[in-house]
Biopython code that builds the backbone (N, CA, C, O; Angstrom):
import numpy as np
from Bio.PDB.StructureBuilder import StructureBuilder

atoms = [
    (1, "MET", "N", (0.817, -1.193, 0.000)),
    (1, "MET", "CA", (0.000, 0.000, 0.000)),
    (1, "MET", "C", (0.866, 1.265, 0.000)),
    (1, "MET", "O", (0.620, 2.200, -0.762)),
    (2, "TYR", "N", (1.888, 1.276, 0.871)),
    (2, "TYR", "CA", (2.751, 2.454, 0.939)),
    (2, "TYR", "C", (3.585, 2.617, -0.326)),
    (2, "TYR", "O", (3.893, 3.738, -0.731)),
    (3, "LYS", "N", (3.949, 1.508, -0.944)),
    (3, "LYS", "CA", (4.736, 1.570, -2.176)),
    (3, "LYS", "C", (3.920, 2.230, -3.288)),
    (3, "LYS", "O", (4.444, 3.053, -4.038)),
    (4, "VAL", "N", (2.650, 1.875, -3.394)),
    (4, "VAL", "CA", (1.770, 2.474, -4.400)),
    (4, "VAL", "C", (1.599, 3.965, -4.126)),
    (4, "VAL", "O", (1.621, 4.777, -5.051)),
    (5, "LEU", "N", (1.432, 4.315, -2.874)),
    (5, "LEU", "CA", (1.283, 5.726, -2.505)),
    (5, "LEU", "C", (2.534, 6.523, -2.863)),
    (5, "LEU", "O", (2.428, 7.639, -3.371)),
    (6, "ARG", "N", (3.715, 5.966, -2.606)),
    (6, "ARG", "CA", (4.963, 6.649, -2.962)),
    (6, "ARG", "C", (5.090, 6.834, -4.470)),
    (6, "ARG", "O", (5.558, 7.877, -4.926)),
    (7, "ILE", "N", (4.682, 5.840, -5.246)),
    (7, "ILE", "CA", (4.738, 5.952, -6.713)),
    (7, "ILE", "C", (3.794, 7.046, -7.188)),
    (7, "ILE", "O", (4.155, 7.842, -8.055)),
    (8, "ILE", "N", (2.608, 7.093, -6.637)),
    (8, "ILE", "CA", (1.638, 8.131, -7.031)),
    (8, "ILE", "C", (2.178, 9.514, -6.684)),
    (8, "ILE", "O", (2.077, 10.433, -7.496)),
    (9, "LEU", "N", (2.744, 9.676, -5.504)),
    (9, "LEU", "CA", (3.305, 10.973, -5.113)),
    (9, "LEU", "C", (4.487, 11.367, -6.000)),
    (9, "LEU", "O", (4.624, 12.538, -6.357)),
    (10, "ALA", "N", (5.335, 10.411, -6.359)),
    (10, "ALA", "CA", (6.475, 10.704, -7.234)),
    (10, "ALA", "C", (5.999, 11.139, -8.608)),
    (10, "ALA", "O", (6.548, 12.080, -9.180)),
    (11, "CYS", "N", (4.989, 10.473, -9.146)),
    (11, "CYS", "CA", (4.451, 10.861, -10.456)),
    (11, "CYS", "C", (3.849, 12.258, -10.402)),
    (11, "CYS", "O", (4.014, 13.049, -11.331)),
    (12, "GLY", "N", (3.153, 12.556, -9.316)),
    (12, "GLY", "CA", (2.580, 13.892, -9.157)),
    (12, "GLY", "C", (3.651, 14.964, -9.100)),
    (12, "GLY", "O", (3.483, 16.041, -9.672)),
    (13, "ALA", "N", (4.744, 14.682, -8.422)),
    (13, "ALA", "CA", (5.843, 15.644, -8.332)),
    (13, "ALA", "C", (6.476, 15.883, -9.699)),
    (13, "ALA", "O", (6.805, 17.018, -10.043)),
    (14, "LEU", "N", (6.644, 14.830, -10.468)),
    (14, "LEU", "CA", (7.218, 14.978, -11.807)),
    (14, "LEU", "C", (6.305, 15.792, -12.712)),
    (14, "LEU", "O", (6.776, 16.650, -13.460)),
    (15, "LEU", "N", (5.014, 15.534, -12.651)),
    (15, "LEU", "CA", (4.079, 16.276, -13.489)),
    (15, "LEU", "C", (4.009, 17.744, -13.100)),
    (15, "LEU", "O", (3.878, 18.606, -13.969)),
    (16, "SER", "N", (4.094, 18.038, -11.823)),
    (16, "SER", "CA", (4.028, 19.432, -11.400)),
    (16, "SER", "C", (5.292, 20.196, -11.766)),
    (16, "SER", "O", (5.255, 21.421, -11.886)),
    (17, "ALA", "N", (6.418, 19.495, -11.947)),
    (17, "ALA", "CA", (7.683, 20.147, -12.310)),
    (17, "ALA", "C", (7.786, 20.395, -13.806)),
    (17, "ALA", "O", (8.643, 21.168, -14.234)),
    (18, "ALA", "N", (6.952, 19.771, -14.605)),
    (18, "ALA", "CA", (6.999, 19.944, -16.059)),
    (18, "ALA", "C", (6.597, 21.372, -16.424)),
    (18, "ALA", "O", (5.790, 21.991, -15.730)),
    (19, "SER", "N", (7.159, 21.887, -17.509)),
    (19, "SER", "CA", (6.821, 23.242, -17.921)),
    (19, "SER", "C", (5.428, 23.263, -18.539)),
    (19, "SER", "O", (5.063, 22.336, -19.262)),
    (20, "PRO", "N", (4.649, 24.301, -18.269)),
    (20, "PRO", "CA", (3.314, 24.386, -18.843)),
    (20, "PRO", "C", (3.368, 24.671, -20.333)),
    (20, "PRO", "O", (4.359, 25.202, -20.834)),
    (21, "ALA", "N", (2.302, 24.320, -21.043)),
    (21, "ALA", "CA", (2.251, 24.513, -22.490)),
    (21, "ALA", "C", (2.200, 25.997, -22.849)),
    (21, "ALA", "O", (2.561, 26.372, -23.965)),
    (22, "HIS", "N", (1.761, 26.839, -21.927)),
    (22, "HIS", "CA", (1.655, 28.263, -22.200)),
    (22, "HIS", "C", (2.874, 29.028, -21.689)),
    (22, "HIS", "O", (2.760, 30.171, -21.246)),
    (23, "ALA", "N", (4.029, 28.393, -21.755)),
    (23, "ALA", "CA", (5.275, 29.028, -21.336)),
    (23, "ALA", "C", (6.376, 28.686, -22.338)),
    (23, "ALA", "O", (6.252, 27.757, -23.136)),
    (24, "TRP", "N", (7.447, 29.458, -22.271)),
    (24, "TRP", "CA", (8.597, 29.235, -23.138)),
    (24, "TRP", "C", (9.841, 29.337, -22.279)),
    (24, "TRP", "O", (9.942, 30.224, -21.431)),
    (25, "ARG", "N", (10.776, 28.447, -22.488)),
    (25, "ARG", "CA", (12.008, 28.460, -21.704)),
    (25, "ARG", "C", (13.064, 29.279, -22.445)),
    (25, "ARG", "O", (13.432, 28.968, -23.578)),
    (26, "CYS", "N", (13.532, 30.313, -21.792)),
    (26, "CYS", "CA", (14.573, 31.180, -22.332)),
    (26, "CYS", "C", (15.744, 31.083, -21.368)),
    (26, "CYS", "O", (15.721, 31.692, -20.298)),
    (27, "GLY", "N", (16.780, 30.312, -21.745)),
    (27, "GLY", "CA", (17.876, 30.057, -20.820)),
    (27, "GLY", "C", (17.359, 29.270, -19.633)),
    (27, "GLY", "O", (16.790, 28.191, -19.803)),
    (28, "ASN", "N", (17.549, 29.798, -18.432)),
    (28, "ASN", "CA", (17.046, 29.146, -17.225)),
    (28, "ASN", "C", (15.716, 29.730, -16.759)),
    (28, "ASN", "O", (15.221, 29.362, -15.694)),
    (29, "LEU", "N", (15.141, 30.624, -17.533)),
    (29, "LEU", "CA", (13.911, 31.315, -17.144)),
    (29, "LEU", "C", (12.723, 30.758, -17.917)),
    (29, "LEU", "O", (12.812, 30.552, -19.127)),
    (30, "PHE", "N", (11.599, 30.511, -17.219)),
    (30, "PHE", "CA", (10.346, 30.188, -17.897)),
    (30, "PHE", "C", (9.605, 31.492, -18.123)),
    (30, "PHE", "O", (9.241, 32.181, -17.171)),
    (31, "VAL", "N", (9.386, 31.826, -19.374)),
    (31, "VAL", "CA", (8.640, 33.027, -19.727)),
    (31, "VAL", "C", (7.174, 32.624, -19.765)),
    (31, "VAL", "O", (6.761, 31.830, -20.610)),
    (32, "ARG", "N", (6.390, 33.176, -18.843)),
    (32, "ARG", "CA", (4.980, 32.822, -18.706)),
    (32, "ARG", "C", (4.115, 34.069, -18.769)),
    (32, "ARG", "O", (4.605, 35.196, -18.700)),
    (33, "GLU", "N", (2.818, 33.837, -18.902)),
    (33, "GLU", "CA", (1.872, 34.942, -18.901)),
    (33, "GLU", "C", (2.071, 35.790, -17.652)),
    (33, "GLU", "O", (2.279, 35.260, -16.560)),
    (34, "GLY", "N", (2.008, 37.097, -17.815)),
    (34, "GLY", "CA", (2.171, 38.021, -16.701)),
    (34, "GLY", "C", (3.557, 38.638, -16.596)),
    (34, "GLY", "O", (3.756, 39.575, -15.824)),
    (35, "VAL", "N", (4.532, 38.122, -17.371)),
    (35, "VAL", "CA", (5.896, 38.662, -17.355)),
    (35, "VAL", "C", (5.917, 39.974, -18.139)),
    (35, "VAL", "O", (5.177, 40.134, -19.110)),
    (36, "LEU", "N", (6.759, 40.900, -17.718)),
    (36, "LEU", "CA", (6.841, 42.200, -18.392)),
    (36, "LEU", "C", (7.702, 42.134, -19.654)),
    (36, "LEU", "O", (8.676, 41.385, -19.715)),
    (37, "LEU", "N", (7.333, 42.919, -20.647)),
    (37, "LEU", "CA", (8.039, 42.995, -21.929)),
    (37, "LEU", "C", (9.502, 43.352, -21.732)),
    (37, "LEU", "O", (10.371, 42.733, -22.346)),
    (38, "GLU", "N", (9.794, 44.336, -20.890)),
    (38, "GLU", "CA", (11.168, 44.770, -20.678)),
    (38, "GLU", "C", (12.033, 43.634, -20.130)),
    (38, "GLU", "O", (13.195, 43.490, -20.513)),
    (39, "GLY", "N", (11.463, 42.837, -19.239)),
    (39, "GLY", "CA", (12.203, 41.721, -18.665)),
    (39, "GLY", "C", (12.533, 40.656, -19.692)),
    (39, "GLY", "O", (13.630, 40.098, -19.677)),
    (40, "VAL", "N", (11.592, 40.368, -20.585)),
    (40, "VAL", "CA", (11.827, 39.377, -21.641)),
    (40, "VAL", "C", (12.914, 39.870, -22.581)),
    (40, "VAL", "O", (13.813, 39.109, -22.936)),
    (41, "LEU", "N", (12.847, 41.134, -22.992)),
    (41, "LEU", "CA", (13.857, 41.682, -23.895)),
    (41, "LEU", "C", (15.237, 41.689, -23.243)),
    (41, "LEU", "O", (16.237, 41.397, -23.898)),
    (42, "GLU", "N", (15.289, 42.017, -21.971)),
    (42, "GLU", "CA", (16.572, 42.065, -21.261)),
    (42, "GLU", "C", (17.165, 40.665, -21.103)),
    (42, "GLU", "O", (18.360, 40.472, -21.325)),
    (43, "TYR", "N", (16.346, 39.698, -20.723)),
    (43, "TYR", "CA", (16.859, 38.362, -20.428)),
    (43, "TYR", "C", (17.035, 37.502, -21.677)),
    (43, "TYR", "O", (18.008, 36.755, -21.781)),
    (44, "CYS", "N", (16.100, 37.602, -22.625)),
    (44, "CYS", "CA", (16.103, 36.712, -23.793)),
    (44, "CYS", "C", (16.760, 37.328, -25.014)),
    (44, "CYS", "O", (17.039, 36.621, -25.983)),
    (45, "GLY", "N", (17.011, 38.621, -24.991)),
    (45, "GLY", "CA", (17.665, 39.266, -26.123)),
    (45, "GLY", "C", (16.699, 39.737, -27.195)),
    (45, "GLY", "O", (15.482, 39.740, -27.010)),
    (46, "THR", "N", (17.266, 40.130, -28.304)),
    (46, "THR", "CA", (16.497, 40.678, -29.413)),
    (46, "THR", "C", (15.765, 39.563, -30.149)),
    (46, "THR", "O", (16.374, 38.555, -30.505)),
    (47, "PRO", "N", (14.458, 39.734, -30.382)),
    (47, "PRO", "CA", (13.711, 38.717, -31.130)),
    (47, "PRO", "C", (14.041, 38.793, -32.613)),
    (47, "PRO", "O", (14.598, 39.786, -33.081)),
    (48, "ILE", "N", (13.692, 37.733, -33.355)),
    (48, "ILE", "CA", (13.917, 37.772, -34.805)),
    (48, "ILE", "C", (12.884, 38.653, -35.495)),
    (48, "ILE", "O", (13.081, 39.075, -36.634)),
    (49, "SER", "N", (11.771, 38.932, -34.793)),
    (49, "SER", "CA", (10.733, 39.796, -35.341)),
    (49, "SER", "C", (10.019, 40.494, -34.188)),
    (49, "SER", "O", (9.787, 39.908, -33.130)),
    (50, "ARG", "N", (9.675, 41.768, -34.421)),
    (50, "ARG", "CA", (8.925, 42.542, -33.421)),
    (50, "ARG", "C", (7.891, 43.369, -34.153)),
    (50, "ARG", "O", (8.219, 44.121, -35.070)),
    (51, "GLN", "N", (6.631, 43.228, -33.741)),
    (51, "GLN", "CA", (5.538, 43.892, -34.442)),
    (51, "GLN", "C", (4.631, 44.575, -33.422)),
    (51, "GLN", "O", (4.243, 43.968, -32.423)),
    (52, "THR", "N", (4.295, 45.838, -33.677)),
    (52, "THR", "CA", (3.334, 46.563, -32.855)),
    (52, "THR", "C", (1.996, 46.548, -33.572)),
    (52, "THR", "O", (1.907, 46.869, -34.758)),
    (53, "ILE", "N", (0.961, 46.174, -32.841)),
    (53, "ILE", "CA", (-0.378, 46.077, -33.419)),
    (53, "ILE", "C", (-1.183, 47.258, -32.903)),
    (53, "ILE", "O", (-1.435, 47.374, -31.704)),
    (54, "SER", "N", (-1.583, 48.127, -33.815)),
    (54, "SER", "CA", (-2.321, 49.330, -33.439)),
    (54, "SER", "C", (-3.821, 49.072, -33.520)),
    (54, "SER", "O", (-4.291, 48.223, -34.278)),
    (55, "GLY", "N", (-4.543, 49.825, -32.724)),
    (55, "GLY", "CA", (-5.992, 49.737, -32.718)),
    (55, "GLY", "C", (-6.558, 51.002, -32.128)),
    (55, "GLY", "O", (-5.834, 51.976, -31.927)),
    (56, "PRO", "N", (-7.868, 51.000, -31.845)),
    (56, "PRO", "CA", (-8.481, 52.167, -31.211)),
    (56, "PRO", "C", (-7.845, 52.453, -29.852)),
    (56, "PRO", "O", (-7.239, 51.569, -29.246)),
    (57, "ALA", "N", (-7.983, 53.673, -29.385)),
    (57, "ALA", "CA", (-7.337, 54.106, -28.143)),
    (57, "ALA", "C", (-7.774, 53.283, -26.935)),
    (57, "ALA", "O", (-6.984, 53.080, -26.014)),
    (58, "GLU", "N", (-9.023, 52.803, -26.925)),
    (58, "GLU", "CA", (-9.511, 52.062, -25.758)),
    (58, "GLU", "C", (-9.054, 50.601, -25.734)),
    (58, "GLU", "O", (-9.233, 49.904, -24.735)),
    (59, "VAL", "N", (-8.461, 50.145, -26.845)),
    (59, "VAL", "CA", (-7.952, 48.767, -26.921)),
    (59, "VAL", "C", (-6.514, 48.743, -26.405)),
    (59, "VAL", "O", (-5.729, 49.629, -26.743)),
    (60, "PRO", "N", (-6.153, 47.742, -25.589)),
    (60, "PRO", "CA", (-4.770, 47.688, -25.084)),
    (60, "PRO", "C", (-3.751, 47.629, -26.225)),
    (60, "PRO", "O", (-3.983, 46.993, -27.253)),
    (61, "LYS", "N", (-2.613, 48.311, -26.020)),
    (61, "LYS", "CA", (-1.531, 48.274, -27.007)),
    (61, "LYS", "C", (-0.964, 46.860, -27.040)),
    (61, "LYS", "O", (-0.640, 46.289, -25.999)),
    (62, "LYS", "N", (-0.847, 46.299, -28.239)),
    (62, "LYS", "CA", (-0.331, 44.937, -28.387)),
    (62, "LYS", "C", (0.991, 44.944, -29.133)),
    (62, "LYS", "O", (1.187, 45.695, -30.088)),
    (63, "GLU", "N", (1.891, 44.087, -28.672)),
    (63, "GLU", "CA", (3.155, 43.847, -29.362)),
    (63, "GLU", "C", (3.359, 42.355, -29.485)),
    (63, "GLU", "O", (2.999, 41.588, -28.592)),
    (64, "ARG", "N", (3.941, 41.951, -30.603)),
    (64, "ARG", "CA", (4.198, 40.538, -30.840)),
    (64, "ARG", "C", (5.683, 40.347, -31.117)),
    (64, "ARG", "O", (6.233, 40.949, -32.039)),
    (65, "LEU", "N", (6.332, 39.497, -30.308)),
    (65, "LEU", "CA", (7.743, 39.163, -30.487)),
    (65, "LEU", "C", (7.837, 37.715, -30.946)),
    (65, "LEU", "O", (7.084, 36.859, -30.482)),
    (66, "VAL", "N", (8.768, 37.444, -31.864)),
    (66, "VAL", "CA", (8.989, 36.081, -32.341)),
    (66, "VAL", "C", (10.437, 35.701, -32.049)),
    (66, "VAL", "O", (11.368, 36.418, -32.416)),
    (67, "TYR", "N", (10.612, 34.554, -31.377)),
    (67, "TYR", "CA", (11.925, 33.991, -31.081)),
    (67, "TYR", "C", (12.029, 32.610, -31.727)),
    (67, "TYR", "O", (11.027, 31.916, -31.902)),
    (68, "GLY", "N", (13.239, 32.228, -32.074)),
    (68, "GLY", "CA", (13.449, 30.878, -32.598)),
    (68, "GLY", "C", (14.288, 30.929, -33.847)),
    (68, "GLY", "O", (14.877, 31.968, -34.144)),
    (69, "PRO", "N", (14.363, 29.855, -34.582)),
    (69, "PRO", "CA", (13.747, 28.565, -34.257)),
    (69, "PRO", "C", (14.569, 27.804, -33.219)),
    (69, "PRO", "O", (15.798, 27.873, -33.204)),
    (70, "GLU", "N", (13.871, 27.084, -32.364)),
    (70, "GLU", "CA", (14.480, 26.205, -31.377)),
    (70, "GLU", "C", (13.857, 24.829, -31.566)),
    (70, "GLU", "O", (12.668, 24.639, -31.311)),
    (71, "GLY", "N", (14.650, 23.886, -32.008)),
    (71, "GLY", "CA", (14.121, 22.549, -32.257)),
    (71, "GLY", "C", (13.052, 22.557, -33.335)),
    (71, "GLY", "O", (12.141, 21.729, -33.312)),
    (72, "GLY", "N", (13.153, 23.483, -34.277)),
    (72, "GLY", "CA", (12.182, 23.582, -35.360)),
    (72, "GLY", "C", (10.945, 24.387, -35.011)),
    (72, "GLY", "O", (10.046, 24.514, -35.842)),
    (73, "LEU", "N", (10.872, 24.935, -33.803)),
    (73, "LEU", "CA", (9.696, 25.705, -33.398)),
    (73, "LEU", "C", (10.031, 27.174, -33.193)),
    (73, "LEU", "O", (11.111, 27.526, -32.719)),
    (74, "TYR", "N", (9.086, 28.014, -33.558)),
    (74, "TYR", "CA", (9.160, 29.444, -33.283)),
    (74, "TYR", "C", (8.215, 29.743, -32.125)),
    (74, "TYR", "O", (7.156, 29.127, -32.002)),
    (75, "TYR", "N", (8.604, 30.689, -31.282)),
    (75, "TYR", "CA", (7.778, 31.072, -30.140)),
    (75, "TYR", "C", (7.284, 32.485, -30.359)),
    (75, "TYR", "O", (8.073, 33.420, -30.492)),
    (76, "ILE", "N", (5.971, 32.633, -30.394)),
    (76, "ILE", "CA", (5.339, 33.927, -30.610)),
    (76, "ILE", "C", (4.784, 34.399, -29.273)),
    (76, "ILE", "O", (3.915, 33.752, -28.689)),
    (77, "LEU", "N", (5.293, 35.531, -28.791)),
    (77, "LEU", "CA", (4.882, 36.095, -27.511)),
    (77, "LEU", "C", (4.048, 37.336, -27.782)),
    (77, "LEU", "O", (4.525, 38.269, -28.428)),
    (78, "THR", "N", (2.817, 37.363, -27.303)),
    (78, "THR", "CA", (1.927, 38.500, -27.497)),
    (78, "THR", "C", (1.771, 39.239, -26.171)),
    (78, "THR", "O", (1.370, 38.658, -25.162)),
    (79, "PHE", "N", (2.095, 40.528, -26.192)),
    (79, "PHE", "CA", (2.020, 41.381, -25.007)),
    (79, "PHE", "C", (0.871, 42.360, -25.156)),
    (79, "PHE", "O", (0.629, 42.882, -26.245)),
    (80, "GLU", "N", (0.166, 42.606, -24.071)),
    (80, "GLU", "CA", (-0.873, 43.639, -24.026)),
    (80, "GLU", "C", (-0.471, 44.640, -22.953)),
    (80, "GLU", "O", (-0.323, 44.289, -21.782)),
    (81, "ASP", "N", (-0.299, 45.876, -23.361)),
    (81, "ASP", "CA", (0.162, 46.945, -22.459)),
    (81, "ASP", "C", (1.420, 46.552, -21.704)),
    (81, "ASP", "O", (1.550, 46.851, -20.517)),
    (82, "GLY", "N", (2.355, 45.878, -22.388)),
    (82, "GLY", "CA", (3.648, 45.547, -21.815)),
    (82, "GLY", "C", (3.681, 44.315, -20.931)),
    (82, "GLY", "O", (4.701, 44.043, -20.298)),
    (83, "VAL", "N", (2.574, 43.554, -20.872)),
    (83, "VAL", "CA", (2.492, 42.348, -20.046)),
    (83, "VAL", "C", (2.194, 41.164, -20.951)),
    (83, "VAL", "O", (1.295, 41.238, -21.789)),
    (84, "LEU", "N", (2.936, 40.070, -20.794)),
    (84, "LEU", "CA", (2.752, 38.893, -21.640)),
    (84, "LEU", "C", (1.364, 38.303, -21.431)),
    (84, "LEU", "O", (0.992, 37.944, -20.314)),
    (85, "ALA", "N", (0.599, 38.205, -22.521)),
    (85, "ALA", "CA", (-0.768, 37.699, -22.474)),
    (85, "ALA", "C", (-0.893, 36.306, -23.090)),
    (85, "ALA", "O", (-1.804, 35.553, -22.745)),
    (86, "LYS", "N", (0.043, 35.955, -24.021)),
    (86, "LYS", "CA", (-0.122, 34.691, -24.742)),
    (86, "LYS", "C", (1.214, 34.207, -25.274)),
    (86, "LYS", "O", (2.017, 34.996, -25.772)),
    (87, "VAL", "N", (1.452, 32.893, -25.167)),
    (87, "VAL", "CA", (2.650, 32.262, -25.738)),
    (87, "VAL", "C", (2.161, 31.190, -26.707)),
    (87, "VAL", "O", (1.355, 30.333, -26.345)),
    (88, "GLU", "N", (2.659, 31.248, -27.946)),
    (88, "GLU", "CA", (2.286, 30.255, -28.952)),
    (88, "GLU", "C", (3.547, 29.603, -29.507)),
    (88, "GLU", "O", (4.616, 30.212, -29.538)),
    (89, "GLN", "N", (3.401, 28.355, -29.944)),
    (89, "GLN", "CA", (4.476, 27.631, -30.629)),
    (89, "GLN", "C", (3.995, 27.312, -32.036)),
    (89, "GLN", "O", (2.861, 26.873, -32.229)),
    (90, "ARG", "N", (4.864, 27.537, -33.018)),
    (90, "ARG", "CA", (4.515, 27.227, -34.407)),
    (90, "ARG", "C", (5.739, 26.725, -35.149)),
    (90, "ARG", "O", (6.873, 27.009, -34.761)),
    (91, "ARG", "N", (5.506, 25.985, -36.209)),
    (91, "ARG", "CA", (6.602, 25.522, -37.068)),
    (91, "ARG", "C", (7.115, 26.651, -37.954)),
    (91, "ARG", "O", (8.284, 26.655, -38.340)),
    (92, "GLU", "N", (6.253, 27.605, -38.278)),
    (92, "GLU", "CA", (6.628, 28.769, -39.089)),
    (92, "GLU", "C", (6.207, 30.024, -38.345)),
    (92, "GLU", "O", (5.183, 30.017, -37.662)),
    (93, "PRO", "N", (6.971, 31.099, -38.462)),
    (93, "PRO", "CA", (6.597, 32.328, -37.747)),
    (93, "PRO", "C", (5.399, 32.954, -38.379)),
    (93, "PRO", "O", (4.933, 33.996, -37.920)),
]
sb = StructureBuilder()
sb.init_structure("model")
sb.init_model(0)
sb.init_chain("A")
sb.init_seg("    ")
for serial, (resi, resn, name, xyz) in enumerate(atoms, 1):
    if name == "N":
        sb.init_residue(resn, " ", resi, " ")
    sb.init_atom(name, np.array(xyz, "f"), 0.0, 1.0, " ", f" {name:<3s}", serial, name[0])
structure = sb.get_structure()
């Protein structure tokens, strides 16, 4: 009984340590929703692409940074008012 319980707890610990799908690893840092744009640029460096998305004044200012390729994947980071709102992975930018 205790052996089964230890196995279940070990599996739970491994799953909780895995990186979430909505994050990107930049060096030793996990870039996740809520991180500031300035921090990502400082820690991860210059992206291969940077795009500002304009809209009406009442809509949050959006910026899109593209990093990669890493293992054949590009990471698209979308910021709203300087805060990371979305992380996407794609084969093509």
